C-alpha positions as CSV (number, residue, x, y, z in Angstrom):
1,M,56.0,158.0,152.4
2,N,57.5,156.0,149.5
3,R,57.0,152.3,149.7
4,I,59.9,150.1,148.5
5,L,60.1,146.3,148.1
6,L,63.6,144.8,148.2
7,V,64.1,141.2,147.1
8,D,67.5,139.6,147.4
9,D,68.6,136.2,148.8
10,E,71.7,137.7,150.5
11,P,70.8,139.2,154.0
12,A,73.9,141.5,154.0
13,W,72.8,143.1,150.7
14,L,69.3,143.6,152.0
15,E,70.5,145.3,155.1
16,Q,72.9,147.6,153.1
17,L,70.1,148.5,150.7
18,K,67.6,149.2,153.4
19,R,70.0,151.5,155.2
20,A,70.6,153.4,151.9
21,L,66.9,154.4,151.8
22,P,66.2,156.5,154.9
23,G,62.8,158.0,155.0
24,C,61.3,155.2,152.9
25,D,58.9,152.5,154.1
26,V,61.0,149.4,153.1
27,D,59.9,145.8,153.1
28,A,62.4,143.1,152.4
29,A,62.1,139.5,151.1
30,R,64.7,136.8,150.6
31,T,62.7,134.5,148.4
32,Y,60.2,134.6,145.6
33,E,57.6,133.2,147.9
34,E,58.2,135.9,150.6
35,A,58.0,138.6,148.0
36,E,54.7,137.2,146.7
37,E,53.3,137.1,150.2
38,L,54.2,140.7,150.8
39,L,52.6,141.7,147.5
40,G,49.5,139.9,148.4
41,K,48.9,141.5,151.8
42,N,50.0,145.1,151.0
43,E,49.0,147.8,148.7
44,A,51.2,148.3,145.6
45,Y,54.8,149.4,146.1
46,D,56.1,152.5,144.5
47,V,59.4,150.7,143.5
48,A,60.5,147.1,143.6
49,V,64.3,146.3,143.6
50,V,64.7,142.6,142.6
51,D,67.8,140.4,142.3
52,L,67.5,138.4,139.1
53,N,68.6,135.2,140.7
54,L,67.3,134.3,144.2
55,I,68.6,130.8,144.7
56,D,71.6,130.4,142.4
57,G,73.3,132.1,139.5
58,G,70.8,130.8,136.9
59,D,67.4,130.4,138.5
60,E,66.0,133.7,137.2
61,L,63.3,133.6,140.0
62,G,63.8,137.4,140.2
63,G,62.9,137.6,136.6
64,K,59.7,135.7,137.3
65,L,58.9,138.2,140.0
66,L,59.6,141.1,137.7
67,T,57.2,139.6,135.2
68,L,54.5,139.3,138.0
69,L,55.1,142.9,139.0
70,R,54.9,144.1,135.4
71,K,51.6,142.3,134.8
72,S,49.8,142.6,138.2
73,Y,51.3,145.9,139.5
74,P,52.0,148.0,136.4
75,L,52.4,151.3,138.4
76,T,55.2,149.8,140.5
77,R,58.6,150.8,139.0
78,R,61.1,148.0,138.7
79,I,64.8,147.9,139.2
80,A,66.8,144.7,138.6
81,L,69.9,143.7,140.6
82,S,72.5,141.1,139.5
83,G,75.8,139.9,140.9
84,T,76.6,137.9,137.8
85,P,74.4,138.8,134.9
86,P,74.0,136.2,132.1
87,G,75.2,137.1,128.6
88,S,73.0,139.5,126.6
89,V,71.3,140.4,129.9
90,W,70.8,144.0,129.1
91,T,68.4,143.6,126.2
92,K,66.5,140.8,128.0
93,V,66.1,142.6,131.2
94,F,65.0,145.9,129.7
95,N,62.7,144.5,127.1
96,L,61.2,141.4,128.8
97,Y,60.9,142.8,132.3
98,A,60.5,146.5,131.5
99,V,62.8,147.7,134.3
100,D,64.0,151.3,134.9
101,E,67.5,150.2,135.7
102,L,69.8,147.1,135.9
103,L,72.4,147.5,138.7
104,L,75.4,145.3,139.0
105,K,76.1,144.5,142.7
106,N,79.9,144.2,142.3
107,S,80.2,147.7,140.7
108,M,77.4,149.9,142.1
109,T,77.8,152.2,145.0
110,L,75.1,152.9,147.5
111,Q,74.9,156.4,146.1
112,E,74.2,155.0,142.6
113,F,71.6,152.7,144.2
114,R,69.8,155.6,145.9
115,Q,69.9,157.6,142.7
116,A,68.3,154.8,140.7
117,V,65.5,154.5,143.3
118,E,65.0,158.2,143.3
119,T,64.8,158.3,139.5
120,A,62.3,155.4,139.5
121,L,60.2,157.2,142.0
122,Q,60.3,160.4,139.9
123,R,59.2,158.4,136.8
124,R,56.3,156.9,138.8
125,L,55.1,160.4,139.7
126,T,55.4,161.7,136.1
127,G,54.3,158.5,134.3
128,G,57.7,158.2,132.5
129,Q,58.6,155.1,130.6
130,A,60.8,152.4,132.1
131,G,64.1,151.5,130.7
C-alpha cells in the first residue's frame, strides 16, 4: 500500500486531501513539528504533499520540511501546495526543493490532486526525475 504524508495547517484541507486518496495509507500533520515526528517514527513515505507555509503566508516552514525530505528521504517524492505563492515561486520551488509538482489550492481540483500523487508514485517506481 502506498504511504502518503500530508502536511497542511488547515484541517479542512487535510480532510479533503485524505478523502481524495482512497486505498493509500495516509498520515497527516498540521505543523512542521508533527511532520518531523511522523518522519522520525515511520519508514520513509512514498510521497509527501506539503503546504509551503504552515503558520502564515510567509513562514516557508513547508519549504524547510521539503528541504529536510530532499536531504534525509531522497526516495520520497515531494509535491508542494500553496494558497498564495510568493512571486517567482515556480523556479524556487522546483529548483530548491526538487518537487514533482506545485499545486495551487485555490485552482486545483481533487482530480488534479489525485493525478499529481499518482504521477509522483509512478516516478518513484521508475526512478524518474522530479520537477
